[in-house]
C-alpha positions as CSV (number, residue, x, y, z in Angstrom):
1,M,216.9,126.2,186.6
2,T,217.6,122.6,186.0
3,K,220.0,122.5,189.0
4,H,217.3,123.9,191.3
5,K,214.8,121.4,190.0
6,I,217.2,118.5,190.7
7,S,217.8,119.9,194.2
8,I,214.0,120.1,194.9
9,I,213.5,116.5,193.5
10,A,216.4,115.3,195.7
11,L,214.9,116.9,198.8
12,V,211.4,115.5,198.1
13,L,212.8,112.0,197.6
14,T,214.8,112.2,200.8
15,A,211.8,113.5,202.8
16,I,209.7,110.6,201.5
17,A,212.3,108.0,202.4
18,L,212.9,109.3,205.9
19,S,209.1,109.7,206.6
20,L,208.4,106.1,205.5
21,A,211.3,104.7,207.5
22,Y,210.3,106.7,210.6
23,Y,206.7,105.6,210.3
24,K,207.7,101.9,210.0
25,H,210.2,102.2,212.9
26,K,207.6,103.8,215.2
27,S,204.5,102.0,214.2
28,L,205.9,98.5,213.9
29,G,209.1,98.8,215.9
30,L,211.3,97.8,213.0
31,P,214.9,98.2,214.3
32,L,217.5,100.5,212.9
33,L,220.3,98.2,214.1
34,S,220.8,94.8,212.6
35,S,221.8,93.2,215.9
36,Q,219.0,94.7,218.0
37,Q,217.2,92.2,220.1
38,S,214.6,92.4,222.8
39,D,213.6,90.1,225.7
40,V,210.4,88.2,224.9
41,W,208.5,86.7,227.9
42,T,206.4,83.6,227.7
43,V,203.8,83.1,230.4
44,E,201.7,79.9,230.6
45,A,198.8,79.4,232.9
46,K,197.7,75.8,233.6
47,L,194.2,75.2,234.8
48,Q,193.3,71.8,236.4
49,F,189.9,70.7,237.7
50,K,187.8,67.6,238.0
51,A,184.6,67.5,236.0
52,N,181.5,65.9,237.3
53,G,180.6,64.1,234.0
54,G,178.1,66.5,232.5
55,P,178.4,69.9,230.9
56,A,181.4,71.9,232.1
57,K,182.3,75.5,231.8
58,A,185.4,77.4,232.9
59,S,185.8,81.2,233.1
60,F,189.4,82.5,233.5
61,Y,190.6,86.1,233.6
62,V,193.5,86.7,231.2
63,P,195.5,89.9,230.6
64,R,193.7,92.4,228.4
65,D,196.2,95.2,227.5
66,P,198.9,95.0,230.1
67,P,200.5,98.4,230.6
68,G,204.1,98.6,229.6
69,F,204.0,95.5,227.4
70,V,203.0,94.6,223.8
71,K,201.2,91.3,223.4
72,L,202.8,89.3,220.5
73,N,201.0,86.1,220.6
74,E,198.1,84.5,222.5
75,D,197.1,80.8,222.5
76,F,194.2,79.0,224.2
77,I,195.0,75.3,224.4
78,S,192.3,72.7,225.2
79,S,190.9,69.5,223.7
80,N,187.2,69.3,222.7
81,Y,186.4,72.6,224.4
82,G,184.7,75.5,222.7
83,L,186.3,78.9,223.3
84,A,185.0,82.4,223.5
85,T,186.5,85.6,224.9
86,E,184.8,88.6,226.5
87,R,186.2,92.0,227.1
88,D,185.1,94.9,229.2
89,D,186.8,98.3,230.0
90,V,189.5,96.7,232.2
91,N,189.5,92.9,231.9
92,Q,189.3,90.1,229.5
93,Q,187.9,86.6,230.1
94,A,188.4,83.3,228.4
95,L,185.3,81.1,228.4
96,W,185.7,77.4,227.8
97,A,182.7,75.1,227.4
98,V,182.1,71.4,226.6
99,R,179.0,69.3,226.4
100,R,180.3,66.4,228.4
101,A,183.4,66.1,230.5
102,K,184.4,63.7,233.3
103,G,187.5,63.3,235.4
104,K,190.7,65.4,235.3
105,Q,190.6,68.4,232.9
106,V,193.6,70.5,231.9
107,L,193.3,73.8,230.1
108,Y,196.2,76.1,229.0
109,Y,196.6,79.7,228.3
110,R,199.9,80.9,226.8
111,M,200.9,84.5,226.0
112,E,204.1,86.0,224.5
113,F,204.9,89.6,225.1
114,T,207.7,92.1,225.1
115,R,208.4,95.6,226.5
116,D,206.5,98.4,224.9
117,S,208.9,101.2,223.9
118,S,206.0,103.7,223.2
119,P,205.1,106.2,226.0
120,Y,202.9,104.8,228.7
121,E,199.2,105.7,228.2
122,R,197.4,107.1,231.2
123,N,194.6,105.0,232.5
124,T,191.9,107.8,232.2
125,S,188.8,105.7,232.7
126,P,185.7,107.5,234.0
127,R,186.1,108.6,237.6
128,P,184.4,106.2,240.0
129,P,182.0,107.4,242.7
130,Y,183.5,108.4,246.1
131,P,183.0,105.4,248.5
132,S,181.0,105.6,251.6
133,V,182.8,105.6,254.9
134,P,182.7,102.1,256.3
135,I,181.6,101.3,259.8
136,Y,184.7,99.8,261.6
137,E,184.5,97.5,264.5
138,E,186.1,98.7,267.7
139,P,188.9,99.0,268.7
140,L,189.9,98.9,264.9
141,G,187.8,101.9,264.1
142,S,189.6,104.2,266.6
143,A,193.0,103.0,265.3
144,V,192.0,103.7,261.7
145,R,190.6,107.1,262.4
146,A,193.7,108.1,264.3
147,V,196.0,106.9,261.5
148,L,193.9,108.7,258.8
149,K,194.0,111.9,260.8
150,D,197.7,111.8,261.2
151,V,198.3,110.9,257.5
152,R,196.0,113.7,256.3
153,S,198.1,116.2,258.1
154,H,201.3,115.0,256.4
155,S,200.0,114.8,252.8
156,A,198.8,117.2,250.1
157,D,196.7,115.1,247.7
158,I,195.4,111.6,247.1
159,V,198.7,110.3,245.8
160,T,200.8,111.6,248.7
161,F,198.1,110.5,251.1
162,T,198.2,106.9,249.8
163,R,202.0,106.9,249.8
164,E,202.2,108.2,253.4
165,L,199.6,105.7,254.6
166,L,201.6,102.8,253.0
167,L,204.8,104.0,254.5
168,R,203.3,104.1,257.9
169,L,201.6,100.7,257.6
170,N,204.9,99.1,256.5
171,N,207.0,100.8,259.1
172,P,209.2,98.1,260.7
173,K,208.7,99.8,264.1
174,P,204.9,100.4,264.1
175,D,203.1,102.1,266.9
176,Q,200.1,100.7,268.7
177,N,197.5,101.7,266.1
178,I,199.5,100.3,263.2
179,S,200.1,97.1,265.0
180,L,196.3,96.7,265.5
181,I,195.6,97.3,261.8
182,N,198.3,94.9,260.6
183,K,197.0,91.8,262.3
184,T,195.9,90.3,259.0
185,G,199.5,90.1,257.7
186,R,201.1,92.6,255.4
187,G,201.0,91.9,251.6
188,S,198.2,89.3,251.7
189,V,194.9,89.6,249.8
190,E,193.0,90.2,253.0
191,W,195.4,93.0,254.0
192,V,195.0,94.8,250.6
193,R,191.2,94.5,251.0
194,Q,191.5,96.0,254.4
195,L,193.7,98.7,253.0
196,I,190.9,99.6,250.5
197,D,188.5,99.9,253.4
198,I,190.9,102.2,255.2
199,L,191.2,104.4,252.2
200,A,187.4,104.4,251.9
201,G,187.4,106.0,255.4
202,A,189.1,109.0,253.7
203,R,186.6,108.8,250.7
204,I,189.4,107.7,248.3
205,P,188.3,105.3,245.5
206,A,190.6,102.3,245.5
207,R,190.6,98.8,243.9
208,I,192.7,95.7,243.9
209,V,194.9,94.7,241.0
210,Y,196.5,91.3,240.6
211,V,200.0,91.3,239.0
212,L,202.4,88.5,238.1
213,P,206.1,89.2,239.0
214,L,208.3,88.3,236.0
215,Q,211.3,86.0,236.8
216,D,212.9,83.7,234.3
217,L,212.5,80.0,234.6
218,V,209.6,80.1,237.1
219,K,207.5,77.0,237.3
220,H,205.0,77.8,240.0
221,G,204.3,81.5,239.9
222,T,201.4,83.1,241.7
223,L,199.5,86.4,241.3
224,V,200.3,89.2,243.8
225,P,197.7,91.8,244.9
226,W,198.5,95.4,244.3
227,I,196.3,98.5,244.9
228,E,195.2,101.4,242.6
229,V,193.8,104.7,243.8
230,H,191.9,107.2,241.7
231,N,193.1,110.9,242.0
232,D,190.2,112.3,240.0
233,F,192.1,112.0,236.8
234,E,193.5,108.5,236.5
235,W,194.2,105.3,238.4
236,V,197.6,105.3,240.1
237,P,199.1,102.0,241.1
238,F,201.0,101.3,244.3
239,D,203.0,98.4,245.7
240,P,201.2,97.8,249.0
241,V,204.3,96.4,250.6
242,S,207.0,98.9,249.6
243,G,204.7,101.9,248.9
244,Q,206.4,102.4,245.5
245,Q,204.2,104.3,243.0
246,G,203.8,102.8,239.5
247,F,204.3,99.4,238.0
248,R,207.8,98.2,237.8
249,D,209.3,96.8,234.6
250,D,209.2,93.2,236.0
251,I,205.4,93.4,236.8
252,L,202.7,92.1,234.5
253,V,199.2,93.3,235.2
254,W,197.0,90.2,235.0
255,R,193.5,91.5,236.0
256,T,191.7,94.3,237.9
257,G,189.1,93.6,240.5
258,D,188.5,91.1,243.2
259,D,186.3,88.6,241.4
260,P,187.4,84.9,241.5
261,L,190.3,84.3,239.0
262,V,188.7,81.0,237.8
263,T,185.0,80.0,237.9
264,I,184.1,76.4,237.2
265,A,180.6,75.2,236.5
266,G,180.1,71.4,236.3
267,G,183.2,70.5,238.2
268,Q,185.3,71.0,241.3
269,P,187.3,74.3,241.9
270,A,190.3,74.6,239.7
271,E,193.9,74.9,240.5
272,V,196.0,77.5,238.6
273,D,199.7,77.3,238.1
274,F,201.9,79.9,236.3
275,S,205.1,79.2,234.4
276,I,207.4,81.9,233.1
277,S,210.3,81.9,230.7
278,R,212.3,84.5,228.9
279,H,214.3,84.4,225.6
280,A,215.9,86.9,223.3
281,L,214.4,87.5,219.9
282,S,215.4,89.8,217.0
283,Q,213.5,93.0,216.8
284,V,212.4,92.3,213.2
285,S,210.7,89.0,214.3
286,I,209.0,90.9,217.1
287,A,207.8,93.5,214.6
288,E,206.4,90.7,212.3
289,Q,204.5,89.1,215.2
290,W,203.2,92.5,216.4
291,A,201.9,93.2,212.9
292,R,200.0,89.9,212.8
293,Q,198.6,90.6,216.2
294,T,197.3,94.0,215.3
295,N,196.2,92.9,211.8
296,S,198.5,95.4,210.2
297,R,198.8,95.1,206.4
298,L,202.0,97.1,206.3
299,M,204.2,93.9,206.6
300,D,202.1,92.3,203.9
301,F,203.5,94.8,201.4
302,S,207.1,94.6,202.6
303,L,209.9,92.3,201.5
304,F,209.3,90.1,204.5
305,A,206.1,88.9,202.8
306,L,208.2,87.3,200.0
307,P,209.4,83.6,200.2
308,V,212.7,83.2,202.1
309,Q,214.5,82.2,198.9
310,T,213.3,85.4,197.1
311,Q,214.2,87.5,200.2
312,N,217.8,86.2,200.0
313,V,218.0,87.3,196.3
314,Y,216.7,90.8,197.1
315,R,219.2,91.1,200.0
316,I,221.9,91.0,197.3
317,I,220.1,92.9,194.5
318,L,219.1,95.9,196.7
319,M,222.7,96.5,197.5
320,V,223.7,97.0,193.8
321,P,222.5,100.7,193.8
322,L,224.9,101.3,196.8
323,G,227.7,99.8,194.7
324,A,226.8,102.0,191.8
325,L,226.7,105.1,194.1
326,V,230.3,104.2,195.2
327,I,231.4,104.1,191.5
328,V,229.7,107.5,190.9
329,I,231.5,109.0,193.9
330,L,234.9,107.6,192.9
331,R,234.5,108.7,189.3
332,N,232.8,112.1,189.6
333,L,234.3,113.3,192.9
334,V,237.6,111.4,193.2
335,G,238.3,111.2,189.5
336,L,239.2,107.5,189.5
337,A,239.2,105.9,186.0
338,T,237.5,102.5,185.6
339,F,236.4,100.2,182.8
340,G,232.7,101.3,182.8
341,T,230.4,101.7,185.7
342,F,228.8,98.3,186.2
343,M,231.8,96.1,185.7
344,P,233.4,96.9,189.1
345,V,230.0,96.5,190.8
346,L,229.5,93.0,189.3
347,I,233.1,92.0,190.2
348,A,232.3,93.2,193.8
349,L,229.2,90.9,193.8
350,A,231.5,88.0,192.9
351,F,233.7,88.8,195.8
352,R,230.8,88.1,198.1
353,E,231.2,84.4,197.3
354,T,235.0,84.2,197.1
355,S,235.9,86.6,199.9
356,L,237.9,89.7,199.1
357,M,241.5,88.3,199.1
358,W,240.7,85.2,197.0
359,G,238.5,87.3,194.7
360,V,241.3,89.7,193.9
361,I,243.8,86.9,193.3
362,L,241.4,85.0,191.1
363,F,240.3,88.0,189.2
364,T,243.8,89.2,188.6
365,A,245.0,85.7,187.4
366,L,242.1,85.3,185.0
367,V,242.5,88.7,183.5
368,I,246.3,88.3,183.0
369,V,246.0,84.9,181.4
370,G,243.0,85.9,179.4
371,L,244.7,89.1,178.2
372,T,247.8,87.2,177.1
373,L,245.6,84.8,175.0
374,R,243.6,87.7,173.7
375,L,246.8,89.4,172.4
376,Y,247.7,86.2,170.6
377,L,244.2,86.2,168.9
378,E,244.9,89.7,167.6
379,Q,247.5,88.2,165.3
380,L,244.8,86.1,163.7
381,K,242.9,89.2,162.5
382,L,239.5,88.0,163.7
383,L,236.3,90.1,163.3
384,L,234.8,91.7,166.5
385,V,232.0,89.2,167.2
386,P,234.0,86.0,166.6
387,R,236.9,87.5,168.6
388,L,234.5,88.2,171.6
389,A,233.1,84.7,171.3
390,A,236.6,83.2,171.3
391,V,237.6,85.3,174.4
392,L,234.4,84.2,176.2
393,T,235.2,80.5,175.4
394,I,238.8,81.0,176.7
395,V,237.5,82.6,179.9
396,I,235.1,79.7,180.6
397,M,237.9,77.2,180.0
398,L,240.1,79.1,182.4
399,I,237.4,79.1,185.0
400,A,237.0,75.3,184.7
401,F,240.8,74.9,184.8
402,F,241.1,77.0,188.0
403,S,238.3,74.9,189.6
404,I,240.1,71.6,188.8
405,I,243.3,72.9,190.2
406,S,241.5,74.2,193.3
407,V,240.1,70.7,194.0
408,Q,243.5,69.1,193.7
409,L,245.0,71.7,196.0
410,E,242.0,71.4,198.4
411,L,241.3,75.1,198.0
412,E,237.6,75.5,198.6
413,R,237.5,79.2,197.7
414,G,238.8,78.4,194.3
415,L,235.6,76.6,193.5
416,S,233.7,79.9,193.8
417,V,235.5,81.2,190.7
418,A,232.6,79.9,188.6
419,L,230.4,82.6,190.1
420,F,232.4,85.3,188.4
421,P,230.4,87.1,185.6
422,V,232.2,85.5,182.7
423,V,230.7,87.9,180.2
424,I,232.1,90.8,182.2
425,L,235.4,89.2,182.4
426,A,235.5,88.7,178.6
427,M,234.5,92.3,178.0
428,T,237.1,93.5,180.5
429,I,239.8,91.5,178.7
430,E,238.7,92.8,175.4
431,R,238.6,96.4,176.5
432,M,242.0,96.1,178.2
433,S,243.5,94.8,175.1
434,I,242.1,97.7,173.0
435,V,243.3,100.2,175.5
436,L,246.7,98.5,175.5
437,E,247.0,98.8,171.8
438,E,245.6,102.4,171.5
439,N,246.9,104.1,174.7
440,G,249.7,101.9,175.8
441,T,250.4,99.7,178.8
442,Q,250.4,102.5,181.4
443,E,246.8,103.5,180.6
444,A,245.6,99.9,180.6
445,I,247.2,99.2,184.0
446,K,245.7,102.5,185.3
447,L,242.2,101.6,184.2
448,G,242.6,98.0,185.5
449,M,243.9,99.1,188.9
450,G,241.1,101.7,189.1
451,S,238.5,99.1,188.4
452,M,240.0,96.7,191.0
453,F,240.1,99.5,193.6
454,S,236.5,100.4,192.9
455,A,235.4,96.8,193.1
456,I,237.1,96.5,196.5
457,I,235.4,99.6,197.9
458,G,232.1,98.5,196.4
459,Y,232.5,95.0,198.0
460,L,233.1,96.6,201.4
461,V,230.0,98.8,201.1
462,M,227.7,96.1,199.7
463,T,228.7,93.5,202.4
464,N,228.3,95.9,205.3
465,P,225.8,94.2,207.6
466,Q,224.3,97.4,209.0
467,L,223.8,98.9,205.5
468,G,222.3,95.6,204.3
469,H,219.9,95.6,207.2
470,I,218.8,99.2,206.6
471,I,218.3,98.7,202.9
472,F,216.3,95.5,203.3
473,V,214.1,96.5,206.2
474,F,213.7,100.1,204.9
475,P,214.0,99.7,201.0
476,E,212.6,103.2,200.7
477,C,216.1,104.4,201.7
478,L,217.1,103.7,198.1
479,L,215.3,106.9,197.3
480,I,218.0,108.7,199.3
481,V,220.6,106.9,197.1
482,L,218.7,108.1,194.1
483,A,218.7,111.6,195.4
484,I,222.4,111.6,196.0
485,T,223.0,110.2,192.5
486,L,220.9,113.0,190.9
487,V,222.8,115.7,192.8
488,L,226.2,114.2,191.9
489,G,225.0,114.0,188.3
490,R,225.2,117.8,188.1
491,Y,228.6,118.1,189.6
492,T,231.1,119.7,187.1
493,G,233.8,120.9,189.5
494,Y,237.4,119.7,190.0
495,R,238.0,116.1,191.1
496,L,240.3,115.2,194.0
497,L,242.8,113.5,191.7
498,E,242.8,116.6,189.4
499,L,243.6,118.8,192.4
500,W,246.5,116.5,193.2
501,R,247.6,116.4,189.6
502,F,247.7,120.2,189.2
503,R,248.9,121.0,192.7
504,S,252.0,122.7,191.4
505,L,250.0,125.1,189.3
506,I,247.8,125.9,192.3
507,K,250.9,126.7,194.4
508,E,252.1,129.0,191.7
509,A,248.7,130.7,191.5
510,D,248.8,131.3,195.2
511,K,252.2,132.9,195.0
512,I,251.0,135.3,192.4
């Protein structure tokens, strides 16, 4: 009954840990890989205008919720200007105002964003009314009607109709009707407006969308007009030049509609200049910025909310349960004998500062010298507590001696010997001496080698960067470590070393 209870507890702990980790990964984008990075784009819009000397107001369209991207940070930079923002169903406006302004005025808008890994949400805004058929001037009207009739016969719905129309209008070898329509110049704002009128001739709702092509190290970017058509369910974007459906990964939707990008009151018309740059940022930093942007409190109750110095301490402490799990596996499954459970783990922590090779050398040297002196103290017939205090004093003196020698030999790693847990070293020397007296040299060496091997394996596990990242970012994964420990705590079968030890008996039993 107890075994089944432990199994249920272990399953519940594992389910809780995996659920919390999955939620944090999906909701905040916390990465599963320590080296995972993403491209972060920075776009800066610079507004310049000349004020008349009285009150001045500037209205500027800024991205609202650009599809395919997550807005990480947004700054409105101005001096002495008041700021307000207004949002509607599709757009967002920044409104600057000042009581008195004269001469050249410069306003900045800066935004940082990255790609959104979540599935694209369909733009299912209410269906707009069907447009009225425009009255075209001749001979343009005859050309438009001829083209629409031909396109309708080669399409099945609104999307295929729009794609077919764009392909015909962008044909490098246009016929007479297409040439007449394309007099305004393909790709220009006027041409896209004319395209909306042409689609209105087929009673298809369409609107203009201004996008910003993303290229690194751009100093003078400009907005490019695209077109969206409504297919009775959602708005479907198209590149008016290539006819490609959907926004590309290198396209940032800036605003929807054909209103002026900037409106100035109390000054001359403004000039707008866009600058674009790209840099790589760790996914953890992106998740922190996204949490602040969305006012999520989840990161406030994570280890990232702690001071950096405290975070560094927990990066080490949280790995101790993994080291303890290694010792459990080596003792309960492998059958490796060690001096206790926590001594190899603490020695492994000391190896973090000395490196593995130097740690093994220094640990072995200290134990050998300390054990020799401890055996000499045995002849003095000291009581237990004074004997332990004497061993502790000897260990500290040995550590100081090794540090002095390291300085003289210019061995920087030797200075880290002071980080060894001196109490554990003293207890190790004491226990080895007792085992040496009671069970002989072979048993003492066996336990010492087992402790050293366990410390090495624990060091390799506790210094693994991927495991350290997982445990620190998702500390709930320690519940999985706890679950495994509970399950192993009920294991009473043969150990691997026991199978090797009794292999001859197993062979004889198989023959019988």
